[in-house]
C-alpha positions as CSV (number, residue, x, y, z in Angstrom):
1,M,145.6,-18.7,-146.5
2,M,142.4,-18.6,-148.8
3,N,140.0,-21.8,-148.2
4,A,139.5,-23.5,-151.6
5,A,136.2,-23.5,-152.0
6,L,136.2,-27.8,-152.8
7,E,138.5,-30.2,-152.4
8,L,138.1,-33.9,-153.5
9,R,140.0,-35.8,-152.2
10,Q,140.5,-39.5,-153.5
11,I,137.4,-39.6,-154.4
12,N,136.0,-43.3,-155.0
13,K,132.4,-43.9,-156.0
14,A,130.6,-47.4,-157.9
15,Y,127.3,-47.8,-158.5
16,A,124.7,-51.0,-157.0
17,N,125.5,-53.2,-160.0
18,G,129.7,-52.7,-159.1
19,R,130.2,-50.7,-162.0
20,R,133.0,-48.3,-160.8
21,V,131.9,-44.4,-161.6
22,L,134.4,-42.6,-159.8
23,S,138.2,-43.6,-158.9
24,D,140.4,-41.9,-156.6
25,L,139.1,-38.8,-158.2
26,S,140.9,-35.6,-156.8
27,Y,140.6,-31.8,-157.4
28,T,140.0,-28.4,-155.7
29,L,138.1,-25.3,-157.1
30,Q,139.2,-22.5,-156.4
31,A,136.9,-19.0,-154.5
32,G,136.0,-17.4,-157.6
33,E,135.9,-19.9,-160.1
34,F,133.8,-21.0,-162.8
35,V,134.1,-24.1,-164.3
36,A,132.2,-26.7,-166.9
37,V,132.3,-30.9,-166.6
38,M,132.2,-32.7,-170.1
39,G,132.5,-35.8,-170.9
40,D,130.5,-39.2,-172.1
41,S,127.4,-39.9,-170.6
42,G,127.5,-42.4,-168.3
43,V,131.0,-41.5,-166.8
44,G,129.3,-39.9,-163.8
45,K,128.8,-36.6,-164.7
46,S,126.1,-35.7,-162.4
47,T,127.1,-38.6,-159.7
48,L,130.2,-36.1,-159.2
49,L,127.4,-33.0,-158.2
50,N,125.8,-35.5,-156.2
51,L,128.5,-36.2,-154.0
52,I,129.6,-32.9,-154.0
53,A,126.2,-31.8,-152.2
54,G,126.0,-34.6,-150.4
55,L,123.3,-35.8,-152.2
56,D,125.1,-39.2,-152.4
57,A,127.8,-41.1,-150.6
58,A,130.9,-41.9,-151.8
59,D,132.9,-45.4,-150.8
60,S,135.3,-43.8,-150.1
61,G,137.8,-40.0,-150.2
62,E,136.7,-36.4,-148.7
63,V,134.4,-33.1,-149.6
64,L,135.5,-30.6,-148.4
65,I,133.2,-27.6,-148.6
66,D,135.6,-23.9,-147.6
67,G,137.6,-26.2,-145.6
68,V,135.0,-28.2,-143.5
69,A,135.1,-32.3,-143.9
70,M,131.5,-33.4,-145.4
71,G,132.2,-36.2,-144.2
72,G,132.4,-35.0,-140.5
73,L,129.6,-32.9,-140.1
74,D,126.0,-34.1,-138.4
75,D,122.6,-34.1,-140.6
76,D,121.9,-30.7,-139.1
77,A,125.5,-29.6,-139.9
78,A,125.7,-30.4,-143.5
79,T,122.0,-29.4,-144.1
80,R,122.6,-25.7,-142.8
81,L,126.0,-25.7,-144.6
82,R,124.0,-26.7,-147.9
83,R,121.6,-23.8,-147.2
84,E,123.1,-21.5,-146.4
85,K,126.3,-21.7,-149.2
86,F,125.0,-24.0,-151.7
87,G,123.1,-23.1,-154.9
88,F,121.6,-26.1,-157.2
89,I,120.6,-26.5,-160.5
90,F,118.6,-29.9,-161.4
91,Q,117.7,-31.4,-164.5
92,A,114.7,-32.3,-163.3
93,F,113.8,-29.0,-161.8
94,H,112.6,-30.0,-158.7
95,V,110.1,-27.4,-158.1
96,L,107.2,-27.6,-155.8
97,P,104.1,-27.9,-157.6
98,H,102.0,-26.7,-154.3
99,L,103.9,-23.2,-153.9
100,T,103.8,-20.7,-156.6
101,L,106.6,-19.1,-158.6
102,A,107.9,-16.4,-155.8
103,Q,106.8,-18.9,-153.6
104,N,109.5,-21.7,-155.3
105,V,112.6,-19.0,-156.0
106,A,111.8,-17.5,-152.1
107,L,112.3,-21.1,-150.1
108,P,116.1,-20.7,-150.2
109,L,115.3,-16.7,-148.3
110,L,112.9,-17.6,-146.4
111,L,115.0,-21.1,-144.8
112,N,118.3,-18.9,-144.5
113,H,116.2,-15.8,-143.0
114,Q,116.6,-13.5,-145.5
115,S,114.2,-10.8,-146.7
116,Q,112.1,-12.1,-150.2
117,E,112.3,-9.1,-152.1
118,R,115.3,-11.1,-154.5
119,A,112.5,-13.5,-155.4
120,E,110.8,-11.0,-158.0
121,Q,114.0,-9.5,-158.9
122,M,115.1,-13.2,-159.6
123,L,112.1,-14.0,-162.1
124,T,112.6,-11.0,-163.6
125,A,115.5,-11.7,-164.3
126,V,114.9,-15.3,-165.8
127,G,112.2,-13.3,-168.1
128,L,109.3,-14.2,-166.2
129,A,108.3,-10.9,-164.6
130,G,105.0,-11.2,-163.4
131,R,105.0,-14.9,-163.2
132,G,104.6,-14.8,-159.6
133,K,101.9,-15.9,-158.6
134,D,101.9,-18.9,-160.9
135,F,102.1,-21.9,-160.3
136,P,104.0,-24.8,-161.5
137,R,101.6,-26.1,-163.6
138,Q,101.3,-23.0,-165.9
139,L,104.9,-22.9,-167.3
140,S,106.4,-25.2,-170.1
141,G,109.8,-27.1,-169.5
142,G,111.6,-24.7,-170.5
143,E,110.2,-22.3,-167.7
144,L,110.3,-24.9,-164.8
145,Q,114.6,-24.2,-165.6
146,R,114.3,-20.4,-165.4
147,V,112.4,-21.2,-162.3
148,A,114.3,-23.4,-161.0
149,I,118.0,-21.5,-162.3
150,A,116.3,-18.1,-160.0
151,R,115.7,-20.4,-156.5
152,A,119.0,-21.3,-156.8
153,L,120.9,-18.4,-157.1
154,V,118.6,-16.0,-155.5
155,H,120.0,-15.9,-152.2
156,K,123.9,-16.0,-153.2
157,P,125.3,-19.0,-152.3
158,K,128.9,-19.2,-152.6
159,L,129.0,-22.8,-154.7
160,V,126.9,-23.4,-157.4
161,L,126.1,-26.6,-158.7
162,A,124.1,-27.1,-162.0
163,D,123.5,-30.2,-164.2
164,E,122.7,-30.0,-167.6
165,P,121.0,-25.8,-166.8
166,T,120.4,-25.3,-170.1
167,G,119.0,-28.7,-171.3
168,N,114.9,-27.5,-171.9
169,L,115.7,-24.0,-172.9
170,D,115.7,-22.6,-177.2
171,P,119.3,-21.5,-177.9
172,D,118.2,-17.7,-177.3
173,T,116.8,-18.2,-174.2
174,A,119.8,-20.0,-173.5
175,R,122.9,-17.8,-174.1
176,V,121.0,-15.0,-171.9
177,I,120.3,-17.3,-168.3
178,L,124.1,-18.2,-169.1
179,M,124.6,-14.5,-169.1
180,L,123.0,-14.3,-166.5
181,L,124.2,-17.4,-164.3
182,R,128.1,-16.1,-165.2
183,A,127.5,-12.4,-164.5
184,E,125.9,-13.7,-160.4
185,I,128.3,-16.0,-159.7
186,K,130.8,-13.0,-160.5
187,A,129.1,-10.5,-158.7
188,N,128.5,-12.3,-155.7
189,G,132.0,-13.5,-155.3
190,A,130.6,-17.1,-156.2
191,S,132.9,-20.5,-157.6
192,A,130.6,-22.8,-159.5
193,I,130.8,-26.0,-161.2
194,M,128.6,-26.9,-164.4
195,V,127.9,-30.3,-165.8
196,T,126.8,-29.9,-170.0
197,H,126.5,-31.8,-172.7
198,S,126.8,-27.9,-174.9
199,E,129.6,-26.5,-176.1
200,A,128.2,-23.3,-176.3
201,A,127.0,-23.6,-172.5
202,A,130.5,-24.9,-172.0
203,A,132.3,-21.8,-173.6
204,T,131.0,-19.2,-170.9
205,A,132.9,-21.1,-168.2
206,D,136.1,-20.1,-166.7
207,R,137.4,-23.2,-168.2
208,I,136.0,-26.8,-169.0
209,L,137.5,-29.9,-167.6
210,I,136.7,-34.0,-169.1
211,L,136.0,-35.8,-166.6
212,T,136.7,-39.0,-167.9
213,R,137.9,-42.8,-166.1
214,D,141.5,-41.0,-165.4
215,G,139.5,-38.2,-163.1
216,L,138.9,-34.2,-163.8
217,V,141.6,-33.1,-167.2
218,P,141.5,-30.3,-168.9
219,A,139.9,-29.8,-172.0
220,A,142.3,-30.2,-175.5
């Protein structure tokens, strides 16, 4: 039997001020599934992505990736798993200013010892053909967002985590990027969780979940 791509078991998380954001949250994301997560501001959507990615730690509970408990891995093993299997699209881009666009996008390929040819292909796919030698300082916020998306998808990850991936894009560009995101996920047999406030963005997912104080519930 195939393992679920992601399993959350009774995740609990409170902020430093004591405010609880996630309580006994359990959820199973099946292989190949693309879900959108919506919900009120402050309910813990970005926190949830950070916990899945291992960038933050739950107070209790387990995160399993392909049946492997993240909490049971040492730092090196956790880093290797993230590098090989995860693609991240952050709200804040995290594009490295001292690297060219092509170098930024190629970074996951370099870390995974893969051919870097696909970097230019992905820049073209996000509408930045011929810009590979430019530096991040030469780009607008929307263009930086597209670089971040290209970098997240370039190594064909098995789990894509996207935090407001179209937040800095105009509606037409957002539509193109969302279609690319969905196409790449489906072509690579990947799974994805996209946090978004945009109903148009959420509509591109296989299904929509709402993060509430009672956990993840299907949208009405």
